[in-house]
PAVEXMI-67964 format. One record per residue: x, y negated, z of N, C-alpha, C, CB in turn. Coordinates in steps of 0.02 Angstrom, whole numbers, padded with zeros to 5 digits, always signed. Glycine has a CB too. Layout:
XYZXYZXYZXYZ ...
//
This chain:
-00817+04533+08829-00771+04565+08782-00799+04557+08711-00761+04641+08799 -00752+04552+08663-00774+04537+08595-00743+04584+08545-00757+04466+08578 -00781+04598+08493-00754+04637+08438-00730+04591+08383-00806+04686+08412 -00696+04620+08334-00672+04582+08277-00731+04561+08234-00621+04622+08236 -00720+04510+08194-00771+04487+08147-00776+04537+08090-00753+04416+08119 -00836+04562+08077-00846+04609+08023-00891+04579+07969-00877+04675+08049 -00873+04589+07907-00910+04559+07851-00971+04602+07836-00865+04553+07789 -01028+04568+07826-01091+04602+07812-01113+04587+07741-01145+04582+07862 -01162+04624+07718-01188+04613+07651-01244+04562+07651-01213+04677+07622 -01273+04551+07593-01328+04503+07586-01389+04527+07623-01344+04493+07511 -01423+04481+07656-01485+04498+07691-01543+04468+07651-01484+04471+07764 -01586+04509+07624-01643+04485+07586-01700+04466+07633-01666+04539+07535 -01725+04407+07626-01779+04383+07669-01841+04369+07626-01758+04320+07708 -01898+04391+07650-01959+04381+07613-01986+04311+07626-02012+04433+07633 -02022+04284+07578-02052+04218+07586-02125+04225+07605-02044+04177+07522 -02153+04170+07632-02223+04171+07652-02262+04115+07618-02230+04166+07728 -02323+04104+07640-02365+04052+07611-02339+03982+07627-02437+04060+07635 -02367+03933+07592-02347+03863+07604-02369+03842+07674-02378+03817+07551 -02336+03791+07700-02357+03761+07763-02345+03687+07759-02318+03793+07822 -02368+03650+07808-02362+03578+07807-02344+03552+07875-02427+03545+07782 -02317+03492+07876-02305+03456+07939-02340+03389+07933-02228+03448+07954 -02367+03365+07988-02398+03299+07987-02365+03256+08040-02474+03304+07999 -02361+03192+08026-02332+03145+08074-02387+03115+08116-02292+03090+08038 -02367+03071+08162-02417+03037+08202-02456+02986+08159-02385+03002+08261 -02428+02967+08102-02464+02926+08054-02505+02972+08008-02415+02882+08012 -02554+02945+07971-02596+02988+07929-02559+03009+07865-02660+02951+07910 -02504+03044+07873-02464+03068+07817-02449+03141+07827-02398+03027+07811 -02453+03180+07774-02437+03251+07780-02385+03269+07727-02500+03295+07773 -02348+03321+07742-02297+03345+07697-02309+03419+07687-02226+03331+07724 -02304+03442+07625-02315+03513+07612-02265+03538+07561-02387+03525+07587 -02258+03603+07559-02214+03634+07510-02252+03693+07479-02147+03658+07543 -02249+03699+07413-02283+03753+07379-02243+03817+07385-02294+03735+07305 -02277+03874+07381-02240+03937+07383-02188+03940+07328-02289+03997+07377 -02131+03964+07344-02078+03969+07294-02025+04018+07318-02047+03901+07280 -01976+04029+07278-01923+04075+07295-01872+04041+07339-01890+04104+07231 -01870+04059+07402-01820+04031+07448-01756+04072+07441-01846+04032+07521 -01700+04039+07426-01637+04076+07419-01622+04115+07483-01579+04029+07402 -01600+04176+07479-01589+04216+07539-01527+04192+07577-01582+04289+07522 -01528+04203+07642-01468+04195+07682-01419+04252+07665-01485+04193+07759 -01356+04238+07674-01305+04290+07669-01268+04293+07735-01257+04276+07610 -01263+04353+07763-01226+04362+07826-01152+04360+07810-01246+04428+07862 -01118+04308+07834-01047+04299+07821-01004+04343+07867-01027+04226+07828 -01030+04357+07927-00991+04397+07973-01027+04405+08039-00923+04368+07984 -01001+04449+08081-01032+04462+08146-00978+04467+08200-01075+04527+08144 -00991+04434+08256-00947+04439+08314-00979+04489+08362-00937+04369+08349 -00941+04540+08380-00969+04596+08417-00980+04652+08367-01037+04576+08454 -00971+04714+08388-00972+04769+08341-01030+04816+08355-00907+04808+08342 -01027+04877+08329-01084+04922+08331-01099+04947+08401-01071+04980+08285 -01160+04972+08410-01181+04999+08474-01135+05056+08495-01254+05024+08470 -01115+05056+08558-01071+05108+08583-00998+05088+08582-01081+05170+08544 -00981+05036+08545-00912+05012+08544-00898+04976+08610-00900+04964+08484 -00839+04985+08637-00822+04956+08701-00805+04882+08696-00764+04993+08732 -00789+04858+08636-00768+04789+08628-00827+04745+08609-00712+04783+08575 -00870+04729+08658-00930+04690+08646-00934+04631+08693-00992+04733+08653 -00978+04583+08677-00994+04530+08723-01031+04559+08783-01037+04476+08689 -01027+04522+08839-01077+04530+08890-01139+04493+08867-01052+04504+08959 -01186+04482+08912-01247+04445+08895-01229+04376+08869-01294+04440+08956 -01259+04355+08814-01246+04289+08784-01300+04240+08806-01243+04293+08706 -01279+04183+08833-01327+04132+08853-01337+04079+08800-01306+04100+08916 -01283+04062+08764-01285+04009+08713-01222+04015+08672-01292+03938+08746 -01221+03984+08613-01163+03985+08570-01164+03925+08524-01160+04051+08529 -01105+03899+08508-01099+03840+08464-01041+03850+08416-01090+03776+08505 -01048+03821+08356-00996+03821+08306-00949+03762+08317-01025+03819+08236 -00885+03772+08305-00835+03718+08308-00812+03701+08238-00775+03738+08353 -00787+03641+08231-00766+03618+08164-00707+03658+08137-00747+03545+08167 -00668+03690+08181-00610+03729+08158-00629+03801+08140-00557+03729+08211 -00693+03817+08142-00715+03884+08124-00722+03931+08183-00667+03913+08077 -00700+03910+08242-00708+03952+08301-00779+03945+08329-00657+03933+08355 -00796+03990+08376-00863+03991+08406-00856+03989+08481-00903+04053+08383 -00896+03946+08514-00898+03942+08587-00958+03983+08611-00904+03868+08611 -00946+04027+08660-00997+04074+08682-01003+04071+08758-00981+04145+08658 -01065+04062+08783-01079+04065+08855-01091+04137+08875-01139+04020+08874 -01055+04161+08926-01066+04227+08954-01085+04220+09027-01002+04272+08945 -01150+04214+09043-01171+04202+09112-01148+04255+09161-01246+04197+09115 -01150+04317+09142-01131+04370+09188-01057+04374+09201-01155+04437+09161 -01018+04342+09157-00945+04339+09167-00924+04272+09197-00909+04351+09100 -00974+04226+09207-00962+04161+09239-00912+04119+09199-00936+04171+09311 -00920+04118+09134-00870+04083+09093-00898+04065+09024-00807+04125+09086 -00859+04024+08989-00870+04010+08918-00806+04030+08883-00888+03934+08905 -00812+04064+08826-00753+04083+08788-00754+04051+08719-00748+04160+08782 -00695+04036+08694-00688+04013+08625-00659+04072+08585-00642+03949+08620 -00693+04089+08530-00674+04146+08489-00652+04121+08421-00733+04197+08483 -00596+04145+08396-00572+04124+08331-00615+04154+08275-00498+04145+08322 -00605+04130+08214-00642+04156+08156-00626+04229+08145-00625+04116+08094 -00571+04253+08173-00552+04323+08167-00580+04366+08224-00477+04330+08165 -00617+04334+08270-00648+04372+08324-00605+04381+08385-00669+04437+08299 -00553+04341+08394-00509+04347+08452-00522+04291+08502-00435+04347+08430 -00522+04308+08566-00530+04257+08618-00467+04214+08621-00545+04290+08687 -00475+04150+08611-00417+04106+08611-00418+04056+08669-00414+04068+08545 -00474+04052+08705-00476+04008+08764-00534+04028+08808-00481+03933+08743 -00525+04021+08873-00578+04034+08922-00588+03972+08964-00560+04096+08967 -00650+03953+08974-00668+03895+09015-00705+03919+09076-00711+03844+08975 -00682+03899+09136-00716+03916+09197-00697+03983+09225-00790+03915+09186 -00715+03994+09288-00706+04057+09324-00759+04060+09377-00633+04062+09355 -00771+04119+09406-00824+04127+09455-00810+04087+09518-00833+04201+09472 -00859+04047+09539-00853+04008+09600-00893+03945+09597-00781+03992+09613 -00891+03906+09652-00929+03844+09657-00884+03783+09663-00976+03847+09716 -00819+03793+09654-00772+03738+09659-00767+03699+09594-00704+03764+09679 -00722+03650+09592-00712+03610+09531-00693+03654+09472-00658+03556+09543 -00729+03647+09418-00713+03685+09358-00736+03758+09360-00641+03683+09346 -00773+03777+09412-00796+03846+09418-00870+03851+09401-00783+03872+09489 -00892+03912+09385-00960+03924+09361-00989+03985+09396-00962+03933+09285 -01055+03983+09408-01090+04041+09435-01141+04069+09385-01125+04023+09500 -01179+04025+09354-01230+04047+09306-01232+03998+09247-01300+04053+09339 -01179+03995+09207-01181+03952+09148-01238+03972+09102-01113+03953+09110 -01273+03923+09075-01335+03938+09038-01335+03906+08969-01396+03914+09078 -01321+03841+08965-01319+03806+08901-01252+03769+08895-01378+03758+08894 -01232+03757+08833-01173+03717+08822-01185+03669+08764-01112+03760+08808 -01147+03616+08763-01152+03566+08710-01084+03533+08703-01207+03513+08726 -01068+03512+08642-01003+03481+08627-01015+03411+08601-00963+03524+08576 -00977+03364+08627-00978+03295+08602-00906+03270+08600-01023+03248+08647 -00881+03259+08541-00812+03239+08534-00765+03293+08561-00799+03174+08571 -00721+03274+08607-00673+03321+08636-00697+03349+08703-00606+03287+08646 -00762+03341+08719-00788+03365+08782-00839+03421+08773-00820+03308+08820 -00832+03472+08815-00876+03529+08816-00916+03527+08881-00837+03596+08809 -00982+03521+08876-01027+03517+08934-01061+03584+08944-01079+03460+08927 -01059+03611+09005-01089+03675+09021-01139+03665+09077-01035+03729+09040 -01202+03683+09066-01253+03678+09118-01255+03742+09158-01323+03662+09087 -01247+03736+09224-01249+03793+09269-01314+03791+09309-01187+03793+09317 -01358+03840+09298-01424+03839+09330-01420+03851+09405-01468+03891+09298 -01376+03895+09427-01371+03910+09498-01342+03852+09537-01328+03973+09509 -01290+03821+09511-01258+03764+09545-01296+03699+09533-01187+03757+09521 -01342+03698+09485-01380+03637+09472-01337+03579+09449-01419+03617+09532 -01288+03593+09409-01243+03540+09386-01219+03553+09315-01183+03533+09434 -01193+03501+09285-01160+03506+09220-01086+03499+09230-01187+03452+09170 -01048+03549+09208-00976+03550+09215-00946+03533+09147-00951+03620+09240 -00900+03485+09147-00872+03459+09084-00798+03478+09080-00881+03382+09079 -00780+03508+09024-00711+03527+09010-00687+03489+08949-00704+03603+08999 -00621+03476+08946-00590+03456+08884-00592+03517+08838-00516+03429+08895 -00606+03507+08773-00609+03564+08728-00541+03599+08724-00631+03542+08659 -00487+03565+08744-00421+03597+08745-00414+03643+08806-00367+03545+08745 -00460+03638+08854-00459+03684+08910-00467+03655+08980-00397+03719+08909 -00435+03599+08997-00437+03575+09066-00507+03552+09088-00389+03518+09074 -00521+03563+09153-00581+03537+09184-00576+03461+09190-00593+03570+09254 -00631+03426+09176-00631+03353+09179-00673+03327+09237-00658+03324+09114 -00736+03350+09243-00781+03322+09295-00844+03364+09297-00798+03247+09281 -00885+03352+09346-00952+03382+09349-01000+03331+09375-00952+03446+09394 -01065+03342+09362-01117+03296+09386-01180+03335+09400-01130+03241+09334 -01222+03307+09443-01286+03339+09459-01330+03343+09397-01322+03300+09514 -01364+03398+09390-01410+03407+09333-01481+03385+09351-01411+03480+09311 -01490+03353+09409-01556+03329+09429-01593+03381+09470-01597+03312+09368 -01622+03358+09524-01656+03404+09570-01728+03418+09551-01654+03377+09640 -01754+03383+09501-01826+03386+09486-01846+03450+09449-01847+03327+09445 -01798+03482+09415-01819+03539+09374-01759+03580+09353-01857+03515+09313 -01772+03641+09332-01722+03681+09298-01721+03659+09225-01737+03757+09305 -01663+03647+09199-01658+03624+09130-01663+03682+09082-01593+03585+09119 -01692+03669+09023-01696+03719+08972-01643+03709+08918-01764+03719+08941 -01625+03647+08905-01576+03632+08853-01546+03564+08867-01609+03634+08782 -01485+03552+08841-01452+03487+08851-01419+03465+08786-01399+03492+08908 -01418+03399+08774-01380+03370+08719-01347+03307+08746-01427+03354+08657 -01280+03303+08746-01247+03242+08770-01255+03186+08720-01172+03255+08782 -01271+03126+08745-01280+03068+08701-01233+03011+08718-01352+03044+08705 -01200+03015+08776-01150+02967+08797-01111+03001+08854-01182+02898+08821 -01059+02968+08878-01022+02997+08933-01068+03003+08994-00959+02955+08950 -01078+03064+09017-01119+03079+09076-01193+03063+09067-01093+03040+09136 -01216+03061+09004-01287+03050+08990-01311+03104+08941-01299+02978+08961 -01369+03134+08957-01393+03190+08917-01468+03184+08905-01377+03256+08953 -01491+03206+08846-01561+03221+08837-01571+03293+08860-01584+03211+08761 -01623+03305+08901-01634+03371+08931-01706+03392+08923-01613+03372+09005 -01718+03457+08921-01786+03483+08923-01797+03521+08987-01799+03529+08862 -01861+03525+09007-01880+03562+09067-01948+03594+09057-01880+03515+09128 -01972+03631+09106-02038+03661+09101-02092+03609+09093-02052+03704+09162 -02144+03626+09055-02199+03579+09043-02230+03555+09108-02252+03612+08999 -02235+03599+09158-02267+03581+09220-02222+03544+09270-02293+03641+09253 -02161+03525+09250-02117+03492+09296-02139+03420+09309-02045+03493+09270 -02107+03389+09358-02129+03322+09380-02123+03270+09325-02088+03301+09440 -02069+03272+09286-02059+03220+09235-02088+03240+09168-01986+03205+09228 -02112+03302+09161-02136+03324+09096-02082+03363+09059-02158+03264+09055 -02095+03378+08996-02051+03424+08960-01986+03395+08934-02088+03452+08904 -01977+03329+08935-01918+03298+08904-01896+03237+08943-01933+03279+08831 -01830+03229+08952-01806+03172+08990-01735+03154+08972-01811+03186+09064 -01711+03098+09002-01642+03074+08994-01609+03079+09063-01639+03001+08967 -01555+03118+09067-01518+03128+09130-01460+03080+09131-01494+03201+09137 -01453+03041+09186-01396+02995+09191-01343+03024+09238-01420+02927+09216 -01289+02987+09246-01230+03012+09283-01244+03024+09357-01173+02964+09276 -01297+02992+09384-01313+03001+09455-01361+03060+09467-01345+02938+09482 -01381+03094+09413-01426+03151+09420-01499+03132+09416-01413+03186+09483 -01515+03070+09400-01584+03047+09393-01609+03062+09323-01591+02971+09409 -01668+03091+09317-01697+03108+09252-01755+03059+09238-01722+03182+09250 -01749+03024+09182-01801+02976+09162-01843+03008+09107-01769+02909+09137 -01908+03007+09116-01953+03040+09068-01953+03003+09001-02024+03044+09096 -01958+03041+08947-01969+03013+08881-02044+03007+08870-01935+03056+08825 -02068+02947+08857-02139+02936+08849-02163+02957+08781-02156+02863+08861 -02227+02975+08777-02257+02992+08713-02249+03065+08694-02228+02950+08661 -02226+03108+08740-02219+03179+08726-02283+03215+08747-02157+03209+08762 -02313+03251+08701-02377+03285+08715-02368+03343+08763-02409+03309+08650 -02417+03352+08806-02419+03410+08851-02483+03449+08836-02417+03388+08926 -02483+03513+08855-02545+03552+08848-02596+03532+08900-02530+03627+08852 -02655+03558+08894-02706+03546+08945-02681+03569+09013-02772+03582+08926 -02703+03537+09068-02676+03553+09134-02682+03627+09152-02712+03513+09186 -02736+03660+09130-02744+03730+09149-02693+03775+09115-02814+03753+09133 -02658+03749+09065-02608+03789+09031-02538+03778+09058-02609+03774+08957 -02532+03734+09108-02467+03725+09142-02461+03782+09193-02462+03654+09178 -02443+03840+09167-02444+03901+09206-02389+03902+09259-02437+03961+09160 -02394+03947+09309-02341+03953+09359-02274+03964+09324-02356+04010+09408 -02223+03927+09348-02158+03930+09317-02148+03874+09267-02149+03997+09282 -02204+03839+09248-02197+03779+09209-02202+03788+09134-02133+03748+09224 -02200+03849+09108-02205+03857+09036-02136+03855+09003-02249+03804+09007 -02135+03868+08940-02073+03873+08900-02043+03804+08889-02087+03907+08833 -01981+03792+08912-01948+03728+08894-01933+03727+08819-01883+03719+08935 -01937+03668+08790-01922+03662+08719-01847+03663+08706-01952+03598+08692 -01829+03662+08643-01759+03663+08623-01740+03598+08588-01745+03723+08576 -01674+03582+08589-01649+03519+08564-01592+03530+08514-01625+03476+08622 -01582+03481+08471-01520+03476+08433-01504+03403+08421-01525+03515+08365 -01439+03387+08423-01417+03318+08413-01401+03305+08340-01355+03303+08455 -01414+03244+08317-01402+03224+08248-01343+03176+08244-01465+03191+08217 -01312+03172+08185-01254+03128+08176-01274+03054+08180-01221+03142+08109 -01338+03038+08170-01361+02969+08175-01376+02948+08247-01422+02958+08132 -01363+02992+08295-01374+02977+08365-01441+02999+08392-01367+02904+08376 -01487+03018+08348-01552+03042+08372-01548+03114+08396-01605+03035+08316 -01598+03135+08433-01603+03203+08457-01671+03231+08436-01594+03207+08535 -01672+03291+08408-01733+03323+08386-01757+03372+08439-01724+03358+08317 -01821+03367+08457-01851+03409+08509-01904+03453+08477-01881+03367+08566 -01902+03518+08490-01954+03564+08467-01998+03580+08526-01923+03629+08437 -02061+03553+08524-02109+03563+08577-02149+03626+08563-02156+03501+08583 -02136+03680+08601-02169+03744+08586-02242+03748+08606-02132+03799+08619 -02266+03698+08644-02336+03699+08666-02382+03662+08620-02341+03670+08736 -02355+03612+08585-02397+03573+08539-02375+03581+08467-02395+03500+08558 -02324+03624+08454-02301+03639+08387-02279+03575+08351-02356+03674+08348 -02241+03534+08385-02217+03472+08356-02141+03471+08355-02243+03413+08395 -02113+03438+08305-02044+03416+08305-02045+03341+08320-02008+03432+08237 -02003+03319+08367-02003+03250+08388-01932+03223+08386-02033+03242+08460 -01922+03167+08351-01856+03134+08349-01854+03081+08403-01843+03103+08279 -01803+03086+08447-01797+03042+08505-01738+02994+08495-01788+03082+08569 -01748+02930+08512-01693+02882+08517-01670+02882+08590-01715+02810+08493 -01612+02912+08606-01592+02918+08676-01574+02853+08709-01534+02965+08681 -01559+02801+08671-01542+02736+08702-01604+02701+08729-01507+02691+08651 -01662+02713+08698-01723+02680+08721-01773+02729+08751-01755+02644+08663 -01757+02794+08749-01803+02847+08772-01870+02842+08736-01814+02842+08848 -01868+02823+08672-01928+02815+08632-01931+02867+08576-01932+02744+08602 -01991+02880+08553-02002+02927+08497-01994+02890+08431-02071+02960+08502 -01949+02913+08388-01941+02884+08322-01995+02909+08274-01871+02900+08294 -02005+02975+08272-02058+03005+08232-02074+03073+08260-02037+03010+08157 -02133+03098+08240-02152+03166+08259-02188+03199+08201-02196+03165+08323 -02182+03264+08197-02215+03303+08145-02247+03363+08179-02165+03325+08089 -02309+03376+08163-02344+03433+08191-02350+03488+08138-02414+03413+08217 -02334+03549+08158-02342+03606+08113-02415+03616+08096-02312+03670+08144 -02429+03629+08034-02496+03650+08012-02486+03711+07968-02534+03592+07975 -02495+03769+07998-02488+03830+07960-02537+03881+07985-02415+03857+07964 -02542+03936+07951-02589+03988+07970-02578+04012+08042-02584+04046+07923 -02515+04009+08064-02499+04036+08129-02522+03992+08187-02425+04047+08134 -02533+03927+08175-02543+03884+08232-02606+03840+08230-02486+03841+08239 -02636+03829+08172-02691+03781+08169-02751+03802+08211-02712+03771+08098 -02761+03866+08221-02821+03889+08256-02810+03898+08331-02844+03953+08226 -02752+03878+08357-02738+03888+08428-02777+03838+08470-02662+03882+08443 -02823+03860+08513-02863+03813+08552-02831+03797+08619-02933+03841+08564 -02811+03735+08630-02789+03716+08696-02850+03713+08742-02752+03646+08695 -02842+03731+08805-02897+03735+08851-02928+03804+08852-02949+03684+08834 -02895+03852+08821-02921+03921+08821-02910+03953+08889-02887+03963+08765 -02930+04014+08895-02923+04051+08958-02852+04045+08984-02941+04126+08948 -02841+04016+09043-02773+04005+09068-02735+04070+09080-02775+03966+09132 -02771+04127+09084-02736+04190+09093-02704+04214+09028-02785+04243+09118 -02725+04181+08973-02697+04199+08908-02657+04139+08883-02754+04219+08857 -02592+04147+08879-02551+04091+08856-02572+04069+08787-02476+04111+08857 -02577+04004+08777-02601+03978+08713-02548+03982+08659-02624+03907+08721 -02485+03992+08678-02433+03994+08627-02442+04055+08582-02364+03995+08660 -02445+04041+08517-02447+04096+08468-02379+04102+08433-02503+04085+08417 -02332+04058+08451-02265+04064+08425-02216+04064+08484-02248+04008+08375 -02162+04101+08477-02109+04102+08527-02048+04068+08497-02092+04175+08551 -02028+04009+08523-01972+03974+08493-01907+04013+08500-01964+03905+08525 -01869+04014+08446-01805+04049+08445-01747+04002+08430-01807+04105+08394 -01759+03938+08434-01704+03891+08427-01714+03839+08373-01641+03928+08412 -01673+03787+08377-01673+03733+08328-01601+03712+08317-01718+03672+08351 -01584+03693+08256-01516+03672+08241-01519+03618+08187-01472+03733+08217 -01470+03574+08187-01470+03517+08141-01402+03509+08107-01488+03453+08178 -01405+03486+08044-01346+03459+08010-01363+03387+07991-01326+03503+07946 -01320+03355+07953-01333+03285+07935-01394+03278+07889-01273+03255+07901 -01410+03331+07852-01464+03326+07804-01521+03374+07814-01437+03335+07736 -01514+03420+07863-01565+03471+07872-01581+03483+07946-01542+03536+07841 -01643+03505+07958-01664+03529+08024-01689+03600+08014-01720+03484+08056 -01665+03646+08056-01685+03716+08052-01722+03734+08116-01623+03762+08041 -01780+03766+08108-01820+03788+08166-01833+03863+08157-01887+03748+08172 -01818+03901+08210-01831+03973+08209-01881+03991+08263-01765+04014+08219 -01930+04034+08246-01980+04054+08294-02013+04119+08271-02033+03998+08303 -02040+04155+08319-02077+04216+08303-02152+04201+08307-02059+04274+08352 -02189+04225+08258-02262+04220+08261-02287+04283+08296-02294+04213+08188 -02319+04273+08353-02336+04330+08395-02392+04372+08366-02356+04306+08463 -02435+04342+08325-02489+04381+08296-02467+04420+08234-02547+04335+08278 -02425+04389+08193-02403+04421+08132-02340+04464+08142-02390+04369+08079 -02308+04456+08199-02248+04494+08215-02196+04485+08160-02265+04568+08223 -02179+04422+08150-02126+04406+08102-02086+04348+08129-02156+04390+08032 -02024+04342+08105-01980+04288+08125-01973+04240+08066-01910+04314+08148 -01989+04176+08078-01985+04125+08026-01925+04080+08037-02050+04084+08024 -01891+04063+07983-01841+04010+07983-01867+03955+07938-01770+04036+07959 -01886+03898+07967-01912+03842+07929-01857+03791+07918-01973+03810+07964 -01849+03771+07856-01798+03721+07837-01834+03656+07821-01756+03746+07776 -01811+03601+07852-01842+03536+07844-01789+03484+07827-01881+03516+07908 -01812+03429+07797-01767+03374+07783-01751+03337+07847-01799+03326+07731 -01706+03288+07843-01683+03253+07903-01738+03213+07937-01626+03207+07885 -01793+03197+07901-01849+03161+07932-01909+03207+07944-01869+03103+07888 -01897+03273+07943-01949+03320+07963-01996+03342+07908-01988+03290+08016 -01980+03330+07845-02023+03353+07791-02008+03427+07777-02014+03310+07727 -02061+03466+07770-02053+03537+07759-02024+03550+07689-02120+03573+07767 -01974+03594+07686-01943+03611+07622-01956+03683+07602-01869+03599+07626 -01939+03730+07646-01949+03801+07628-01948+03843+07692-01894+03825+07579 -01972+03904+07685-01975+03951+07741-01946+04017+07719-02047+03959+07766 -01909+04048+07765-01884+04116+07754-01913+04159+07810-01805+04118+07753 -01930+04220+07794-01966+04263+07841-01930+04330+07849-02038+04274+07819 -01918+04349+07912-01894+04416+07927-01954+04458+07949-01838+04415+07984 -01959+04518+07921-02013+04563+07942-01987+04633+07956-02067+04566+07889 -01921+04641+07960-01894+04708+07973-01908+04728+08045-01818+04710+07958 -01908+04792+08058-01921+04817+08126-01870+04791+08175-01921+04894+08127 -01808+04786+08154-01756+04762+08200-01767+04689+08219-01687+04769+08167 -01784+04647+08170-01793+04576+08184-01854+04563+08227-01798+04537+08119 -01907+04602+08218-01967+04592+08258-01957+04619+08329-02027+04627+08225 -01922+04674+08336-01911+04704+08402-01857+04667+08441-01892+04777+08395 -01806+04643+08406-01749+04609+08439-01734+04544+08403-01687+04655+08440 -01778+04494+08409-01769+04432+08370-01705+04396+08391-01829+04386+08379 -01670+04369+08342-01611+04330+08356-01628+04258+08373-01564+04331+08296 -01582+04225+08409-01591+04156+08429-01547+04111+08386-01575+04146+08504 -01577+04060+08356-01539+04011+08317-01505+03964+08366-01586+03972+08267 -01438+03959+08363-01403+03920+08413-01366+03860+08386-01355+03964+08448 -01347+03860+08321-01310+03802+08296-01308+03804+08220-01238+03802+08324 -01291+03747+08190-01286+03743+08118-01232+03693+08099-01353+03722+08086 -01198+03707+08045-01155+03660+08010-01171+03667+07937-01079+03671+08026 -01148+03620+07896-01165+03623+07825-01147+03691+07796-01130+03567+07787 -01199+03725+07771-01188+03789+07739-01185+03848+07785-01126+03786+07700 -01193+03838+07852-01187+03893+07899-01239+03888+07955-01116+03895+07930 -01266+03945+07976-01310+03949+08034-01283+04003+08080-01384+03964+08012 -01284+03989+08146-01260+04037+08195-01318+04062+08237-01206+04005+08241 -01325+04128+08242-01378+04159+08282-01346+04210+08330-01432+04193+08237 -01383+04227+08383-01359+04280+08427-01418+04322+08451-01320+04251+08486 -01401+04383+08472-01450+04429+08500-01421+04462+08562-01471+04483+08448 -01466+04481+08608-01444+04517+08668-01475+04587+08672-01463+04477+08729 -01514+04606+08622-01542+04673+08619-01537+04698+08547-01616+04674+08644 -01523+04761+08536-01508+04813+08586-01438+04806+08617-01513+04881+08553 -01396+04763+08589-01333+04745+08621-01318+04673+08601-01274+04794+08601 -01267+04642+08630-01255+04571+08619-01205+04560+08562-01229+04539+08684 -01225+04518+08515-01180+04500+08460-01205+04436+08427-01175+04557+08408 -01161+04404+08388-01178+04345+08350-01173+04359+08276-01134+04285+08370 -01215+04327+08236-01212+04333+08164-01206+04263+08134-01274+04371+08135 -01158+04254+08090-01148+04190+08055-01176+04198+07985-01073+04169+08054 -01227+04158+07968-01259+04161+07903-01235+04103+07859-01335+04159+07910 -01226+04118+07795-01214+04066+07746-01279+04045+07714-01164+04089+07692 -01289+03979+07706-01349+03953+07675-01333+03937+07602-01375+03889+07712 -01371+03966+07554-01356+03953+07483-01357+03879+07467-01408+03990+07438 -01320+03862+07415-01312+03792+07394-01379+03758+07385-01272+03788+07329 -01428+03793+07356-01493+03762+07342-01530+03745+07407-01537+03810+07300 -01511+03775+07463-01547+03764+07524-01514+03716+07571-01556+03828+07558 -01460+03683+07550-01425+03638+07596-01455+03568+07595-01351+03634+07579 
//
């Protein structure tokens, strides 16, 4: 269930110290401390606590070119399209295991006129026409539970999985359900491949055909060419939050000092959101299309630290986030002109 879109005021975000990214070549990029223009909350889908017109649990959400938002509701076994006014205008899927049905929809992705929904329980990707009709489904691969998907061709996807899985953290899924590993992706030390496989990374697709992967174990952004399964470039975070993290530490203590909260791309920008577990703050890092660091915005409010939002999508001038605590809602942020 959804509430109407409500307009919010400006959200002031504090800035932090400079940080840098380094590539696999001996090159580093840095940004000096400066005034990062604040985000402005343009609106919110879902209303105040206690209101009956709310989302169920949100699994994923994407922006559409017409201003509507696609939202995965795993507990309702469906995907809904919501208008800019906050009204449900289309429903994809229904509970079941038959054609076009869903049991545990988890991630979604849009390519052209096709909407792909990954169902973790059924182990398949269900594809709908964005106008509504069911088109086809395919195996999501038996080797692992997927963490994220990006379609790169008809029935072909870049996918992420647990670090400890058979193929590693990143692969290319074909129409037969076979997952081919992407070579050159760093893994943590073997003792850190904890039970359950570790945190799968997040993906976003670019207009140039590349896919950007955020590796939460090695603090890298990696640009993938899906046609060759090769790495185009990689950048490693170098900041106060991560440089001192020792891989090979006590396996009972997870080495991750950041919790990834999503990645999103436009034609000219890459956005990475994550929580620093030691500083208890949420960072939004803005980077150029080739991974050069531009600026950082920091949330330090009690609400953001206790209930961090997930960055789910971006279009020019807009970022979409969602939260499931203390209740489920989405917030659409406007990015100031200077930050685009």
